[in-house]
N, C-alpha and C positions, 0 to 999 in steps of 0.2 A: 389392550388393543394391539393390533399388528403395527409395526413400524411403517410409516408412510414416506415414500420417496418424495422429497420436495425440491431437490436440485441435483444436477449432474454436470460435471466438467470432464475434461480429457483425462484427469488423473483420479477423480474421486466421485462418490455419490454421498448425498446428505439425506439422512432420514430423520423424521420427527416421530418421537416415541414418548408420548405424555409430556412430562416436563423436561425431557432431554432431547438434544440434537446429537445425532451420531454421524460423524464424518468417517466414511469408509473408503479406504484407499484401494486403488487397483492392485491386483496381485503382484505386478512387477514393480510397484512403487517401493523404493528402498526403505527398509525398516529404520535405518538411522535417521532418515528425514522425517519420518512419522514421529519418532521420539524427540527429535530436535524441535519440531513444531509444538509439541506438548510442553516441552521445557520452556521455550520462549513465551508461550501463552501464560504459563504459570508464573513466570518471573514478572511479566507485565501486570498480571492480576495482583501480585503481592505488593507492588509499590503503592497501590491505592490511588484514589483521586480520579480514576477513569472508570466509566461503566463498561465492563467487559464480561462476557460469559465465563463462568467458572469452569475450569477443567475438572471433570468428575472422575474420569477413568481413561486409561490407555489399555486397550484389549484387542480381542479378535471378534469380528462380527461376520458370520457366514464364511469363516476360514480366511478372512482378510483383516489386515491391521486396521484399527479404528481408534478414534479419539472421541470421547463423549463429553459434551459441554451442556451447560444450562441451555434450554430452549428459550429464546427471547421472543415473546409474542409481539408482533407489530408489522409495520411495513418498512421496506428499505427507503432511504431518503431518495434514491433514484425513482422508485415508484411514485412517491409523493410529488417529486418534480414533474414527472410525466403527467400525473393526474391533475395537477393544479399549476399550470404554467404561469398563471397570474401571480403566484406566490414565490416565484423563483428568487427575487431579491431577498426575501425573508429567509428562505431555505439556505441560500448561499451564505448569508451572514451567520446563520446558526452553524453551518459547516465550518466556516473559517474560525469561529470562536471555539468550536470543538477541537479543531486541529491545533489551535494555539494552546489549548489546555493540555493536549497530548505532548506537545513539544516543550511545555514548561516542566516536564518530569525528567527524571534521570533514572536509568536502569543500568548500573555499571557492569553487570555481568553479561550484557549482550555484546555481540561482535561489533567491531567498528565499521561504520558505513563506508569509509574510504577503502578499507581492506576488501570489503565485498565488491564494491564497484571496480576496483583495480583488477581483481580476478576476473570479473565478468568481461571487462574490456580486453584483457589479455587473451581470453578464449575466443574472441571474434576474429577469425582468420580473414574474413572478407574485408576487413578494414585495412589490412596491410600493416607491415611492421612499422613503417614510419608514422602512420596515423596513430597506431596504438601507442607508440612511444610518446608522441606529442600529447596525446590525451592523458596518459598516466602522469606525465610531467605536469600538465596543467592541474590535474586532480591533486597531486602532491602539494602544489602551491596554494591551494584553497585553504581558508582558515579552518583550524581544527576545533570542533566543538563536541560536546558530549550529550546533546539533547536527545530525548527519545524520538526516534523517527519510525513511523509506521511502515513505510515502504510500499504501500499499496492503498493509500488513503483516497478513496473515491466513494461516491454516493451509494454504490451497491454494497459497500462494506459497513454501512451505518444503518442500524435498525432503530426506528422511532416507535416507541410504545404509544399507546392511546393517550397517555397523560403528557406526552411530549418528551419524555426522557429518552436520551439518545445513547445507544450502546455501539461500541466499535468492535467489529469482528475481524477475524483472519489476520493474526499477528505474525504469521510465519516469516514475513520479510523484515520484521522489526530489527533495528540496529540502533546504535548510539552514534550521533554525528551532527552535521550542520543542518539546522532547520530549513534553510533556504534550498538545500538539495531535496528535501522531502517535498517542499512546496513546488519545486520545479518538476518533480515527478508527477505530482497531482495535476499540474498544469498540462503536462504532456498527455496524461490519461484523458483529460477533458478534450484536448485538441483532437484526439483520435475519434471523438464523437461529435463535438460541438464547439467551434471556435469562440462563439459568444460566451458560453459558460466558462471556458478557459480564461478569457480576458477578464470576465467579471470576478472570477476567483483570484487571479493574480492581483488585480487592482485593489480588491478589498484587503487582501493580506498586506500588501505594501502600505496601504493607507493606515491600517490599524497598528502596524508595527513600526512605521517610519522607515521601512527598508527601501532602499533605492531599487527600482524595478530592474535596472541594468545589472545589479548584483545577483538577483535571482536568475535573470536571463543568462548570466555567465555560467550557471550550472547546466543549462539545457543541453549543450553538445555532449557533455559527460554523461548525463542521465539518459539521454537518448541512445547513446552508444551502449550503455549498460542494458537498456531495455531490448536492444537488438539481439542480445545473447539469448533471449527467449525464443527466437526464430519463429515469429508469428508472421506469415506472409502478408496478412491484411494490414500489418503495421509498418512493414518494411519501407515503403515509399516515404511516408512522413518522417519516420525516425532517421532514415538516411539523410533526409533534407536537414533536419535539426542537427544531426551529428556533424554535418559539414559546415555549420554556421559558426564563425569565430568572432564576428564583430556585430554589434548592435547599435542602432541609432537611438 
């Protein structure tokens, strides 16, 4: 059968072709970044213990670079949350447990989270030299860990099969670093959509791990500044607010 277009973003299209999902990148998308995403995904796949789509092929689809993965049949956790709001606490607990499983793993060949964030902050000219220096200094002072961090862990990147099995997609931003930084990023991604879900997620993580909320919050200005590097106008107001927060009650 012909490949069916199932998703489109600013940089790529995703097609469903039988048991395969084909991620096709725009013509101007750098080849090196396509190959890097395939490499990161394969390395996460190899460590085991996390349900992820297998990388099947890197190739060319209709004259554009592509990566072919296993197609995972199911709904995103975001869809389930939207369709069954009464089950939100249950879904949120499952999501936190899944995130904890991810962060219990180690993938030593991945880039360091701190190095990635430092470069992102340095590239944001709008913050000014002093602010960028202060943020990078604060980043350097944070505890150094080597846990697997997804980098974009949100309900849209989790596929739930009919039997309840959860698969985690889109590992292009994965690094090794501090788990609380990854949690802070997920919190901010929720904040951009729903403050109630953000608070629920943060509270559950801190309760399950015994982590002080203030410690996770200490990552928020740094993570918000890094997210600003993506230059998404609809996120700028909230992220600038968080990037300017230095103290918490």
